[in-house]
C-alpha positions in Angstrom: 110.9 26.8 38.8 108.5 29.4 37.7 107.9 27.6 34.4 106.7 24.5 36.2 103.0 23.9 36.2 101.0 21.8 38.7 97.4 20.9 37.6 94.9 19.7 40.1 91.7 18.1 38.9 88.8 18.3 41.4 88.0 20.8 44.0 86.9 18.5 46.8 88.6 18.3 50.2 91.8 16.8 48.9 92.2 18.8 45.7 91.4 22.1 47.3 93.8 21.5 50.2 96.5 20.6 47.7 96.0 23.8 45.8 96.1 25.9 49.0 99.2 24.1 50.2 101.0 24.7 46.9 100.1 28.4 46.7 103.6 29.5 47.7 105.6 26.8 46.0 106.8 29.2 43.2 105.1 27.2 40.4 102.0 27.9 38.3 99.2 26.1 40.1 95.9 25.5 38.2 92.8 24.0 39.9 90.1 22.5 37.6 86.6 21.6 38.5 83.3 21.3 36.6 81.6 23.5 39.2 82.7 27.0 40.4 82.0 26.0 44.0 83.2 23.6 46.7 80.5 21.4 48.2 80.7 20.5 51.9 79.6 16.9 51.3 79.1 15.9 55.1 76.1 18.3 55.3 74.4 17.2 52.1 72.0 15.1 54.0 70.7 18.2 55.8 70.0 19.8 52.4 68.2 16.7 51.4 66.0 16.7 54.5 65.1 20.4 54.3 67.3 21.6 57.2 69.8 23.7 55.3 69.7 25.9 52.2 71.9 24.5 49.4 73.9 27.8 49.3 75.0 27.3 52.9 77.2 24.3 52.2 78.5 25.5 48.7 81.3 28.0 48.7 82.8 29.8 45.7 86.2 28.3 44.8 87.6 31.7 43.7 86.6 33.2 47.1 88.5 30.3 48.9 91.6 30.9 46.7 91.4 34.7 47.1 93.7 35.0 50.2 96.4 33.4 48.1 96.4 36.3 45.6 98.0 39.7 45.9 95.9 42.7 45.1 96.3 43.6 41.4 98.7 40.8 40.8 98.4 37.4 39.1 96.8 34.9 41.5 99.1 32.3 43.0 96.5 29.6 42.3 94.4 29.9 39.2 91.0 28.3 38.7 89.4 26.9 35.6 85.7 25.9 35.5 85.8 23.0 32.9 84.9 19.4 32.4 88.0 17.1 32.1 87.4 14.7 29.3 90.8 12.8 29.1 94.3 12.8 30.5 97.2 12.1 28.2 100.1 10.8 30.3 102.5 10.6 27.3 102.0 14.2 26.3 101.4 15.3 29.9 98.2 17.1 28.9 94.7 17.4 30.4 92.0 17.6 27.8 88.9 19.6 28.9 85.7 20.5 27.1 87.2 23.9 26.3 91.0 23.6 26.0 94.1 21.5 26.4 96.4 22.1 29.3 99.9 20.9 29.8 101.3 19.9 33.2 104.6 19.0 34.9 102.9 17.5 37.9 99.3 16.3 38.1 97.0 15.8 41.1 93.9 13.7 40.6 91.2 14.5 43.2 88.0 13.7 41.3 86.3 12.0 44.3 83.7 9.3 44.1 80.2 8.5 42.8 77.4 6.2 44.0 78.0 2.5 43.5 74.7 0.7 42.9 76.3 -2.8 43.2 74.6 -3.9 39.9 71.2 -4.1 41.6 68.6 -4.0 38.8 66.7 -0.7 38.7 68.7 1.0 41.4 70.4 3.5 39.2 67.2 4.5 37.5 64.7 4.4 40.5 66.8 5.1 43.6 68.0 8.5 44.7 71.7 9.0 45.3 73.2 11.8 47.3 76.6 12.9 46.1 75.9 16.4 44.7 73.8 19.4 45.5 71.5 18.7 42.6 70.8 15.2 44.0 70.2 16.5 47.5 67.7 19.0 46.2 66.0 16.3 44.2 65.6 14.2 47.4 64.1 17.2 49.2 61.7 17.8 46.3 60.7 14.1 46.4 60.1 14.0 50.2 57.8 17.0 50.2 56.1 16.0 47.0 55.2 12.7 48.5 53.5 14.4 51.5 51.6 16.8 49.2 50.4 13.8 47.1 49.6 11.7 50.2 47.4 14.4 51.8 45.0 14.3 48.9 45.2 10.5 48.2 42.1 8.5 49.1 43.6 5.1 48.4 45.1 3.9 51.7 47.6 1.6 50.0 48.9 4.3 47.7 49.1 6.7 50.6 51.1 4.2 52.6 53.5 3.8 49.6 54.0 7.5 49.4 54.8 7.7 53.1 57.3 4.9 53.2 60.8 6.1 52.9 63.6 3.4 52.5 67.3 4.1 53.0 69.6 1.5 51.7 73.0 1.4 53.5 73.7 1.4 57.2 76.9 3.4 57.2 77.3 6.9 58.6 75.4 8.5 55.7 72.4 6.2 55.9 72.2 6.6 59.7 72.4 10.4 59.3 69.7 10.5 56.7 67.2 8.4 58.6 67.9 10.3 61.9 67.2 13.6 60.1 64.0 12.1 58.8 62.9 11.3 62.4 63.6 14.9 63.5 61.7 16.2 60.5 58.7 14.0 61.2 58.6 14.8 64.9 58.9 18.5 64.3 57.9 20.3 61.2 55.9 17.6 59.5 53.8 17.0 62.6 52.7 20.6 62.3 52.2 20.7 58.5 50.6 17.3 58.0 49.2 16.3 61.4 46.9 13.6 59.8 49.7 11.9 58.0 52.7 11.6 60.5 51.3 8.4 62.1 51.4 6.7 58.8 55.0 7.5 58.0 57.3 4.5 57.8 61.0 4.9 57.9 63.2 1.9 56.9 67.0 1.5 57.1 68.5 -1.5 55.4 72.0 -2.9 55.9 73.5 -5.9 54.2 75.9 -6.6 57.1 75.1 -7.8 60.6 75.4 -4.3 62.3 75.3 -0.6 61.6 78.3 1.7 61.4 80.7 -1.2 60.6 83.6 1.3 60.5 83.2 2.0 64.3 83.4 -0.4 67.3 80.7 -2.9 67.6 79.2 -1.4 70.7 78.6 1.9 68.9 76.8 0.1 66.1 74.6 -1.6 68.7 73.9 1.7 70.4 72.9 3.2 67.1 70.6 0.3 66.3 68.9 0.5 69.7 68.5 4.3 69.5 67.0 4.2 66.0 64.6 1.5 67.1 63.5 3.8 70.0 62.9 6.6 67.5 60.6 4.3 65.5 62.9 3.4 62.6 62.6 -0.1 61.2 66.2 -1.5 60.9 66.7 -4.4 58.6 70.1 -6.2 59.1 71.7 -8.8 56.9 69.2 -7.7 54.2 70.2 -7.5 50.5 68.2 -5.5 48.0 67.7 -7.5 44.7 65.7 -5.0 42.7 64.4 -1.4 42.9 61.4 0.1 41.0 59.6 3.4 41.2 56.9 1.7 43.4 58.8 -0.8 45.5 62.0 -2.4 46.7 62.6 -6.1 46.4 64.6 -8.1 49.0 66.6 -11.3 48.8 64.1 -13.1 51.0 61.4 -12.3 48.4 59.8 -9.6 50.5 58.5 -6.7 48.5 58.1 -3.3 50.3 55.9 -0.7 48.6 57.7 2.6 48.7 57.9 5.6 46.5 61.3 6.8 47.8 64.5 4.8 47.9 67.6 6.7 49.0 70.8 4.8 48.1 73.8 5.2 50.5 75.1 1.6 50.2 78.4 2.2 48.5 80.8 4.4 46.6 83.2 3.9 43.8 86.1 6.0 42.5 85.1 8.6 39.9 88.2 8.7 37.8 88.7 10.5 34.4 89.6 8.7 31.1 93.3 8.2 30.7 95.4 7.5 27.6 97.3 4.6 29.3 96.1 1.8 31.5 96.4 2.4 35.2 96.3 -0.1 38.1 93.0 -0.4 40.0 92.0 -1.8 43.3 88.5 -2.5 44.7 85.8 0.0 44.1 87.7 1.3 41.1 90.3 3.1 43.2 93.7 3.8 41.7 96.6 1.9 43.1 99.3 4.3 44.4 102.7 4.1 46.1 102.9 5.0 49.8 103.9 8.4 48.5 100.5 8.7 46.8 102.1 8.6 43.3 100.5 6.4 40.7 102.4 3.2 40.1 103.0 4.0 36.4 103.4 7.8 36.6 105.8 9.3 39.2 104.6 12.8 38.4 100.9 12.0 38.9 99.3 11.8 42.4 95.9 10.6 43.5 94.1 11.6 46.7 90.9 11.1 48.6 88.3 8.6 47.4 90.3 8.1 44.2 93.4 6.6 45.9 93.7 3.1 47.4 96.0 3.7 50.3 97.0 0.9 52.7 98.4 1.8 56.1 101.2 0.1 57.9 98.8 -2.1 59.8 97.5 -3.5 56.5 94.1 -1.7 56.6 93.0 0.5 53.7 91.8 4.1 54.4 88.1 4.6 54.2 87.9 7.9 52.3 86.6 10.3 54.9 87.3 14.0 54.6 90.1 14.2 57.2 92.1 11.6 55.1 91.7 13.7 52.0 92.7 16.9 53.7 95.9 15.3 55.1 96.7 13.7 51.7 96.3 17.1 50.0 99.0 18.5 52.3 101.3 15.5 51.8 101.0 15.6 48.1 101.9 19.3 48.1 105.0 18.7 50.2 106.1 15.8 47.9 105.7 17.8 44.8 107.9 20.5 46.3 110.4 17.9 47.3 110.5 16.8 43.7 111.1 20.4 42.7 114.3 20.3 44.8 115.4 17.0 43.4 114.5 15.1 46.6 112.5 11.8 46.9 108.9 12.0 48.0 108.0 10.8 51.5 105.4 8.1 52.3 102.0 9.4 53.5 101.1 8.6 57.1 97.6 9.3 58.2 97.0 10.7 61.7 93.6 9.5 62.9 91.9 12.2 65.0 88.9 10.0 65.6 85.5 9.3 64.1 82.1 10.8 64.8 78.6 10.0 63.5 75.4 11.8 64.2 72.2 9.8 64.8 69.8 12.7 65.3 67.4 13.7 68.1 70.3 15.0 70.2 72.3 11.7 70.0 75.4 10.5 68.2 78.4 8.2 68.6 82.2 8.8 68.5 85.6 7.2 69.0 88.7 9.2 69.7 91.8 7.0 70.3 90.7 4.2 72.6 87.8 6.2 74.0 84.3 5.5 72.7 81.3 7.5 73.7 77.7 8.0 72.9 74.7 10.4 73.4 74.5 14.1 73.5 78.2 14.7 73.9 78.9 12.9 70.5 76.1 14.9 68.9 77.5 18.2 70.1 81.0 17.3 69.0 79.8 16.3 65.6 78.0 19.7 65.1 81.1 21.6 66.4 83.6 19.8 64.2 81.6 20.3 61.1 80.9 23.9 61.8 84.6 24.6 62.2 85.5 22.8 58.9 82.8 24.5 56.9 84.4 27.1 54.7 83.4 30.8 55.0 82.4 32.8 58.1 79.1 33.7 56.6 78.2 30.1 56.0 79.2 29.1 59.5 77.0 31.8 61.0 74.0 31.0 58.8 74.4 27.2 59.5 74.7 27.9 63.3 71.6 30.1 63.3 69.7 27.5 61.3 70.7 24.7 63.7 69.5 26.8 66.7 66.2 27.5 64.9 65.8 23.8 64.0 66.8 22.2 67.3 65.2 24.7 69.7 61.9 25.3 67.8 61.8 21.9 66.0 61.0 23.6 62.8 62.6 23.6 59.3 62.1 26.6 57.0 63.4 25.0 53.8 60.2 23.4 52.5 60.1 24.6 48.9 59.5 22.1 46.1 61.5 23.5 43.2 61.3 22.2 39.7 64.4 23.0 37.7 64.1 23.1 34.0 67.2 22.7 31.8 67.6 25.1 28.9 
């Protein structure tokens, strides 16, 4: 058993949870990621809108894995910072940019990337928000627009700089535009008092309601609340083209805007493989109920990478709690295979859904109970604070939230230009 090796590709929620759950399995466990830190993706929007420092939501992977090591002994879970270039199923090897690694069992947890839906100019001109680098780029863009607008004499150009368009009316889009409202009402009103009245916030959704993954009444509440906060909500609106100066709509309307933030869709971010694998929609990998790939019984997929259908016929949506539970299930199934037993099907336990709107309001659904307002807002903050890794990070985030919500101020206002060597 000691000679068996389990390789996990991706240190997101699912991959990291699988590595932690396999720490005491008796096999060699290797976790591979291109970064040496785990990003707490649900709080990326707060980095993008200048509320949190990037370091607060990024935690070193080796520190997370440290409790699974004995002092002076070989770690139970090893970590390799590398870029995975290809996976050879026949030879059971993972090819990275630095070495080749063999495996007995493989867990794919490479997550997702922004899906631009083949809209011309979107990938070049719009801002996506899946990584820390992208969140920092959005923050730089926001404050750069205000700095340019305050010295701009042309009213049309100034209005373009102060128009911020968010494409996608799911949870991420609602969170971003809500954080924008908080920022404009608080810190920006103090820093740029002559400009805040000209700020235009637009949220676009191709469907007929916001937060389609939640009950209809919660989407209606979110729409009404955002309207009260001054957000222009466009429903049943499709974007046909994006440029650096404007966004074009299907009804031929053109909105001058210097900032388009794209939250409209995600697709699986899978590595290159030596053999064909079966795909579902959004590029997800088709898996058995046990989370094994259809063609490879010793390869598992979790999180945004796996297309999982529940007993009721609905597919999972790819939120963090699903990935965490899948990480545990995969670890148990691999250990069952160690013992010569058959893997068990994965069953997701839905603890509920929460979404934050901003300005002390949110929505939530737990079981059959749906609720709105400040209670949902507080619950969202509490849940994400608990799941954030690291006591220091939790303390810093809590203190920052108290500073932000009590004083209506944000201290992260630096425009940082990063030069590549």
